[in-house]
N, C-alpha and C positions, 0 to 999 in steps of 0.2 A: 396341481390338479391332474389326475390321471385321465387318459383318454377314455371315452365311453367304452370302447372294446375291453380295455384292461379292467375297468370297474365291473363290467358285465361278467367277465370270466371270474374275477375275484369273488363277487357276491354269489354267483351261481355255485361255484365249487365249495364255498364255505357252507352254504345251505345244504348242499348234497351230502356233506360229511355226517350230518345228524338226521337227515330226512330221506335218505335213499331207500328204495324198496329192495328187500333182500330175497331175490329169486335164486333158485338153485343153480341156474345156468350162469349166474354172476359169481357164485361162491365156489362152485366145483372147479377143479383143474381139468378143463376139457381139451380134447384133441381138436384140431381144425375141423375134422369131420363132425364131431359132436357140436361144435359151434354152429356149423352149417345146419345141422338137424334142428337145433334150437330156433334158429331164425326162420326156417321153413315152417316149423310148427306154430310159431308166433304170428305167421302171416294170416291176417283177417281173423284173428282169434284173440280173445281176452287173455292177458298174461296170467291171470289167476287160474284160468282153466288149464292152461299149459302146465303151470306149476304142479297141478294135481297128478299129471302123468309123466312129466319129463324125467325125474330121477330114476323111476322104474323102467322107463322106455330105454334109456341109454345103458342100463344094466342088461336089459334083454337084448338090445341091438347096439353093441358098443362100436361096431365097425361096419364098413360097407359089405363085407362078405357075409356077415350074419343076416343082413337085410336081403341080400340077393338069394340066400338059401331059404329064406322064410316064405311060405306060401302067401300070396297077395291077400287072400281072404283073412288069414290070421293077422296079418299086419293091419289090415283095415279095421278089424275088430278092436285091436289095441288103440287105434286112433279114433274110434267112434265118438268118445266124449268131446272131441274138438270140432265135430262137424266136418263136412266135405271129406269124409274119411276114405271114400273110394278113390277120389282124385288124388288125395294125399298119398295113399299107399302106392298107387300106380306111379306117381312122380318120384317117390322115394326109391322105388325099385329101379327106375331108369337112372336116377342120380347115382345110386350106389354102383350100378353097372359101369357108368361112365368113369367114375372115380377109380374103380378097379382097373379099367382099361388104361387109365392114366398113371400106371405104376402105383396104384393105391394111394395117390396123392391128391389132396384137394387143390384145385388151381389157385395160383397166387396172383393172378392178374384179373382186373375187372372184366375185361373182354371174355376171357375163358370162363369165369364164374357165371357170366350172363348167358352162356351157352347151356347151362344146366337147367332142367325143367323147374319152372316156378321162380327162378332167380331173376330179379330185376335190379334196378339201380340201388334201391335201399338195401336189399339183402347182400348184394355184392359188396357194397361199402361196409356193411356191418361185419361181414366175414373178414375183409381186409383189415379192419380196425381191431376186432376182438381176437381173431385167430392169428393174424400175421403182424400185429403191432404197427399198422400203417396209420399215420395221422390224417385220416380222411373223415369228412363229415358224413353222418348218416341222417338223411332228410326224409321225412314223411309229412303228411298234412298237419300233424300236431306241431312238429318243429317249425314248419312254415308259418303256422299261426303265431308262434312266439316271435319269429323274426319280423313278421308284419306288424305286430303290436309294439315291440320294443324299439325297432328301427324304422318303422313305417316303410318297410321294404315292399315293393310291389310284387307280391308273390302270385304266381300263376296258378291255374286250377289244378295242375298236377305238380306239386312242389318237388317230388323226387326226380322229375325229369326237367326241372327248370335250371338250365345251364347258368343263367345269371345268378340265381340263388346259390347254386353249388360253388361258383367262383367266390361269391361274397363270404360264404361260410368257410371255404378253404383258407381264405385270408384271415378269418376270425379265429379258427380253431387253434388252441395252444399247441406248441410243439411238444410239451410235456403235459402229462395229465389229460391227454386227448381222449382216452377211454372214459375217464370220469366225466369229462365235459359232455361227451355224447350221451352217456347214461343220465347225467343231470338234466339235460334238455328233455329227454323222454319222461323223466319223473316230474319235472316241473309242469310239463303239458298234461300229465295224467292227474296230478294232485292239486295244482294251483291255477295254471293258465288254461282253464277249461273253455270249451267252445262257447258255452252259455254260462252266464253268471260267474265269471272268473273271480277268484279270491284275491283281488288286488291288494287288500290290506294285509294279507299274509305273504305276499310275494317278495322274495329277496331282492328282486331287481326293479321294484316299482319306482324307486327314486330316479331311475334313468330311463324309464319306459315311456315312450311317446304316447301310447294309448292312455296310460294312467295320468300323465301330466295334462294331456288335453281334456280328459274326463274331469279333472279337478278344475281346470280353467272354465269349462262349460258350466259346471255347478256354481262357481263363483259368479259368473256372468248372470246366471238365472236368478241368483239371490240379490243382485244389485238393483 
């Protein structure tokens, strides 16, 4: 019998192969700067909205210099469909300038990344994972919800800053296929493990999920 962790990874990755969402930032061969841009645009925004502008955005603004040279109002207009466009354009200009000052290189450490405007724990780890191939977990409220349900992990109100959860997931994340693992968690949360009315009967990890097992126990007890 495999450990629960091994089964969780196996079931999740198998499901991801045929159910993953196909966004442009996952398919295109992006530079580290473009990975950072994608994560900043996805912040507090529906992924489908970002998909509508992202391919064109990185064609128009492929590097930090192009953003720095673009008028802030023009940049804001391009970002208008995402909302918060004035703040986004201001932060992107600052970020681009800082990267140019850093020899045109996106920082490769979490501490340095978090010095960039709008970059917190989640975005920093996402850039480390997707741009620099570091096996680090990317944790938001949605991923925290999965860990709480599957493992009964005591997730705090701000999962991305929960050091106990980060350590737990750092031990859990596979050393290979770590990018797919992180993306699979995001997709499972978006498609199956919903905040309300989760689709447990369609879930690839329901057999080992504490929440689903307890739900079934409670239903049996009610019927006895």
